[in-house]
C-alpha positions as CSV (number, residue, x, y, z in Angstrom):
1,M,-5.9,33.9,3.7
2,S,-4.2,32.7,0.5
3,H,-1.3,34.6,-1.2
4,S,-0.2,34.7,-4.7
5,P,2.4,36.3,-6.9
6,L,-0.1,36.6,-9.4
7,L,-2.2,39.8,-7.8
8,N,0.8,42.0,-8.3
9,L,1.7,40.5,-12.5
10,P,-1.0,41.3,-15.1
11,G,-3.0,38.7,-16.1
12,P,-5.7,38.2,-13.8
13,S,-9.3,39.1,-14.7
14,A,-10.8,42.5,-13.1
15,D,-14.2,40.1,-12.5
16,L,-11.6,38.1,-10.4
17,L,-10.5,40.6,-8.8
18,A,-13.0,42.6,-8.0
19,D,-14.7,39.5,-6.6
20,I,-11.0,39.2,-4.2
21,G,-10.4,42.4,-3.4
22,E,-14.7,42.4,-2.0
23,N,-13.8,39.9,0.4
24,L,-10.3,41.5,1.4
25,D,-11.8,44.7,1.6
26,A,-14.1,42.3,4.8
27,A,-10.8,40.9,5.9
28,R,-9.1,44.3,6.5
29,A,-12.4,45.7,8.1
30,F,-12.6,43.1,10.9
31,V,-8.5,43.3,11.6
32,A,-9.3,47.6,11.7
33,D,-11.6,46.6,14.7
34,F,-10.0,44.3,16.1
35,D,-7.3,47.0,16.3
36,P,-4.4,44.0,17.4
37,D,-1.0,46.1,18.5
38,L,1.2,42.3,17.7
39,V,0.3,40.3,14.5
40,V,1.8,36.7,14.5
41,I,2.1,35.4,11.2
42,F,2.6,31.8,9.7
43,S,4.0,31.5,6.8
44,P,5.2,29.8,4.0
45,D,8.4,31.0,2.1
46,H,9.8,30.1,-2.0
47,Y,13.5,29.8,-1.6
48,N,13.8,33.6,-0.8
49,G,14.8,33.5,2.4
50,F,15.5,29.6,3.2
51,F,17.6,27.3,1.4
52,Y,18.4,23.7,1.5
53,R,21.9,24.3,2.8
54,L,20.1,25.2,5.7
55,M,16.2,24.2,5.6
56,P,14.8,24.2,8.8
57,S,11.1,23.2,9.5
58,F,10.1,25.8,11.5
59,C,11.6,29.3,12.5
60,I,10.3,32.1,14.2
61,G,12.1,35.3,13.3
62,T,13.5,37.8,15.9
63,A,14.2,40.8,13.2
64,A,13.0,40.0,9.5
65,S,13.2,42.1,5.8
66,G,11.3,41.8,3.5
67,V,13.2,41.1,0.0
68,G,10.4,42.9,-2.5
69,D,9.4,39.7,-4.7
70,Y,6.7,40.6,-7.2
71,G,6.2,44.0,-6.5
72,T,5.6,44.0,-2.9
73,Q,7.2,45.8,-0.2
74,S,10.8,45.7,0.6
75,G,12.9,46.5,4.0
76,P,12.5,45.5,7.4
77,L,9.5,44.7,9.5
78,N,8.7,45.9,12.9
79,V,9.9,43.0,15.2
80,P,9.3,43.3,18.7
81,Q,13.0,41.6,19.9
82,D,11.9,40.9,23.0
83,I,8.6,38.8,22.4
84,A,9.7,36.8,19.1
85,T,13.3,35.3,21.3
86,A,10.1,34.6,24.3
87,C,8.2,33.2,22.0
88,A,10.5,30.2,20.7
89,T,12.2,30.1,24.3
90,A,8.6,29.3,25.1
91,V,8.1,27.0,22.3
92,L,11.2,24.7,22.6
93,E,9.6,24.9,26.2
94,A,6.7,22.8,24.7
95,G,8.6,20.2,22.8
96,V,8.6,21.6,19.4
97,D,11.6,22.1,17.7
98,V,11.5,26.1,16.3
99,A,14.4,27.5,15.0
100,I,15.9,31.5,15.3
101,S,16.7,33.6,12.9
102,A,18.0,37.3,14.0
103,G,17.9,37.6,10.4
104,M,15.2,36.6,8.3
105,D,14.1,37.3,5.0
106,V,10.9,36.8,3.9
107,D,9.1,37.3,0.8
108,H,5.6,38.0,-0.8
109,G,4.1,34.7,1.5
110,T,4.9,37.1,4.0
111,V,4.9,40.8,3.6
112,Q,1.7,40.9,1.0
113,P,-0.9,39.4,3.4
114,L,0.8,42.0,5.9
115,Q,0.5,45.3,3.2
116,T,-2.7,43.7,2.1
117,L,-4.1,43.8,5.8
118,F,-2.1,47.2,7.1
119,G,-1.0,48.8,4.1
120,D,2.5,49.1,5.2
121,A,4.1,45.3,6.2
122,A,6.0,47.2,9.4
123,A,2.5,49.6,10.3
124,V,2.1,46.6,13.6
125,P,4.5,44.8,15.3
126,T,5.4,41.6,13.8
127,I,6.8,38.4,14.9
128,P,7.5,35.6,12.1
129,V,7.0,32.3,12.2
130,F,8.7,30.3,8.6
131,I,6.6,27.1,7.8
132,N,8.6,24.8,5.2
133,S,5.9,23.8,3.1
134,V,8.1,24.0,-0.1
135,A,11.7,21.6,0.0
136,T,11.0,18.0,0.7
137,P,11.7,16.4,3.1
138,L,9.0,17.9,4.7
139,G,8.2,18.1,8.2
140,P,4.9,15.5,9.3
141,V,1.4,18.1,9.2
142,R,0.6,17.2,13.2
143,R,4.1,18.7,14.3
144,A,2.6,21.8,12.3
145,R,-0.3,21.7,14.5
146,A,1.8,21.1,17.7
147,L,3.7,24.5,17.1
148,G,1.0,26.5,16.6
149,A,-0.8,25.5,20.0
150,A,2.5,26.0,21.7
151,I,2.5,29.5,20.0
152,G,-1.5,30.0,21.1
153,E,-0.2,28.8,24.6
154,F,2.0,31.6,24.7
155,V,0.4,34.8,23.5
156,A,-2.6,34.0,26.0
157,T,0.3,35.1,28.6
158,L,0.7,38.3,26.4
159,D,-1.2,42.1,28.0
160,R,-1.7,42.2,24.1
161,R,-4.0,41.9,21.2
162,V,-2.9,39.4,18.7
163,L,-3.9,38.8,15.7
164,L,-3.2,35.6,14.3
165,L,-2.1,35.4,10.7
166,G,-1.4,32.3,8.4
167,S,-0.7,32.2,4.4
168,G,-1.2,29.6,2.3
169,G,-2.8,28.8,-1.2
170,L,-4.8,25.5,-0.9
171,S,-4.8,23.1,-3.8
172,H,-2.2,24.3,-6.1
173,D,0.5,23.3,-8.0
174,P,3.3,25.5,-9.6
175,P,5.8,25.2,-11.2
176,V,8.7,25.5,-7.9
177,P,11.8,23.5,-7.7
178,T,13.2,20.9,-5.3
179,L,16.5,19.5,-4.7
180,A,15.3,16.6,-6.6
181,T,14.2,18.2,-9.3
182,A,15.7,21.4,-10.2
183,P,17.4,21.8,-13.2
184,P,21.4,22.4,-12.8
185,A,20.8,26.1,-13.4
186,A,18.3,26.5,-10.7
187,L,20.4,24.5,-8.1
188,D,23.0,27.7,-7.1
189,R,19.7,29.2,-6.1
190,I,17.8,27.2,-4.0
191,V,20.9,25.4,-2.7
192,R,23.0,28.3,-1.8
193,G,20.9,31.2,-2.1
194,V,22.6,32.8,-5.4
195,A,20.7,36.3,-5.5
196,M,18.6,36.4,-8.9
197,S,20.0,39.7,-11.1
198,P,16.9,41.8,-12.3
199,E,17.2,40.3,-15.1
200,Q,16.8,36.5,-14.2
201,R,14.1,37.9,-12.1
202,M,12.2,39.8,-14.9
203,A,12.7,36.3,-16.1
204,R,10.5,34.5,-13.5
205,Q,8.0,36.7,-13.7
206,E,7.4,36.3,-16.9
207,A,7.8,32.6,-16.5
208,V,4.8,32.4,-14.1
209,I,2.6,34.6,-16.0
210,A,2.9,32.5,-19.1
211,A,2.3,29.3,-16.6
212,A,-0.6,31.5,-15.6
213,E,-2.4,32.3,-18.5
214,Q,-2.0,28.3,-20.2
215,F,-2.7,27.3,-16.6
216,A,-6.3,28.9,-16.7
217,H,-6.9,28.3,-20.7
218,G,-6.4,24.6,-20.1
219,D,-3.3,23.8,-21.5
220,S,-0.7,22.7,-19.1
221,P,1.5,20.0,-17.6
222,L,0.6,21.8,-13.8
223,Q,-1.7,19.7,-11.6
224,A,-5.5,20.4,-11.9
225,L,-6.9,22.8,-8.5
226,N,-8.7,20.0,-6.2
227,P,-12.4,22.5,-5.2
228,D,-13.5,19.4,-3.1
229,W,-10.9,19.1,-1.3
230,D,-10.1,22.8,-0.5
231,R,-14.1,23.0,0.6
232,A,-13.0,19.2,2.6
233,F,-10.2,21.3,4.5
234,L,-12.3,24.9,4.7
235,D,-14.7,22.9,6.4
236,L,-12.2,21.1,8.7
237,V,-11.1,24.4,10.3
238,D,-14.6,26.0,10.5
239,T,-15.4,23.4,12.5
240,N,-12.4,23.0,14.9
241,R,-11.8,19.4,13.3
242,L,-7.9,20.5,13.8
243,D,-7.1,17.1,14.9
244,E,-7.9,15.0,12.1
245,V,-5.3,16.9,9.7
246,D,-2.8,14.3,12.4
247,G,-3.6,11.3,10.1
248,W,-2.4,13.4,7.0
249,T,0.2,12.0,4.8
250,N,2.4,14.1,3.2
251,A,2.3,12.0,-0.3
252,W,-1.6,12.4,0.2
253,I,-1.8,16.0,0.3
254,A,0.0,15.8,-3.1
255,A,-1.5,13.5,-4.7
256,E,-5.0,14.9,-3.6
257,A,-4.3,19.1,-4.3
258,G,-0.7,19.5,-5.5
259,N,2.8,19.8,-4.2
260,S,2.9,23.6,-3.2
261,A,-0.4,22.5,-1.1
262,H,1.6,22.0,1.6
263,E,1.0,25.2,2.3
264,V,-2.0,25.1,4.4
265,R,0.2,23.8,7.1
266,T,0.2,27.7,7.7
267,W,-3.4,27.4,7.9
268,V,-3.6,24.4,11.0
269,A,-0.7,26.6,12.2
270,A,-2.7,29.5,13.0
271,F,-6.1,28.1,13.5
272,A,-4.1,25.8,15.9
273,A,-3.0,29.1,18.1
274,L,-6.8,30.1,18.4
275,A,-7.8,26.7,19.6
276,A,-5.3,27.0,22.0
277,Q,-7.7,29.2,24.3
278,G,-11.2,27.0,23.2
279,P,-14.1,27.5,20.7
280,Y,-14.1,29.7,18.4
281,D,-15.7,30.9,15.3
282,T,-15.3,31.5,11.7
283,T,-17.0,35.1,10.1
284,T,-15.4,35.8,6.4
285,R,-16.2,32.5,4.5
286,Y,-14.3,32.9,1.5
287,Y,-13.7,31.1,-1.0
288,R,-12.9,31.0,-4.8
289,P,-11.1,28.3,-7.2
290,A,-8.2,30.3,-9.6
291,P,-7.1,28.8,-12.4
292,E,-5.6,32.4,-13.1
293,L,-3.6,32.4,-9.9
294,I,-3.1,28.9,-10.1
295,A,-4.1,28.2,-6.5
296,G,-7.5,28.1,-4.8
297,F,-8.3,31.1,-2.9
298,A,-9.7,31.0,0.2
299,I,-9.8,34.2,2.9
300,R,-11.0,33.1,6.7
301,T,-12.1,35.2,9.8
302,A,-12.3,33.6,13.1
303,S,-13.0,35.3,16.9
304,P,-12.7,32.9,20.4
305,R,-16.4,32.1,21.0
């Protein structure tokens, strides 16, 4: 599923929120019926837990806590340390370099989907898997597929009902700084993780709301959404053609769908984990270009065939 800080902020229309809400209800019903006893969530970060002072491509949290940005839940997640550590070991043995964190901070990209599906982000034991999708230079997309496949092979050895959750937008290009583009005032934050004051957090929220309003009214320098690209990507995951992403370049993704479209890596990893055990079928199939969220917003549920 996609995430968006704007779902928790003033601005989106009642029609948009109702449409998305109806389809999130379907996802909640799917999850409730499955009744998972373990969640593996693949998600990005937006300079709230990972910074340029040390930016891994992938990281598995053996303990984690939400930072509470954009109205999401703060505090510890329910991370099973022994299983998370065993997962990291298995991934390394499978030939995928992954970091570990015994004190991972996660933001709305991780917490919002967990809250949406379970009410409480700490309700179900959860292994958080960070995939860098913002801080350039980025690794190749094919490595996200390899990461997902390795985790899929690992969770198949567990005697548990495992929900695989990918959290990311499709085409979108919000004003997110990188090392090459950040103004001097932002460098301390994205490099060294200098905490924002309450006033700075409020200013950032107001800037996001203003950017979304401009974008929705067609008065924005931000790159336009690309619904054709989004639908092609969704068809790719619906038909289990994940190997096609191996030929994608990062430059092509950004040019076609915006710099933050790299978050589809979380979807690629989640579906690759599912595909590690054979064919699957998608059930809930929702997509809507949502300028009010500065994102192509999508939801998919899938089960092994």
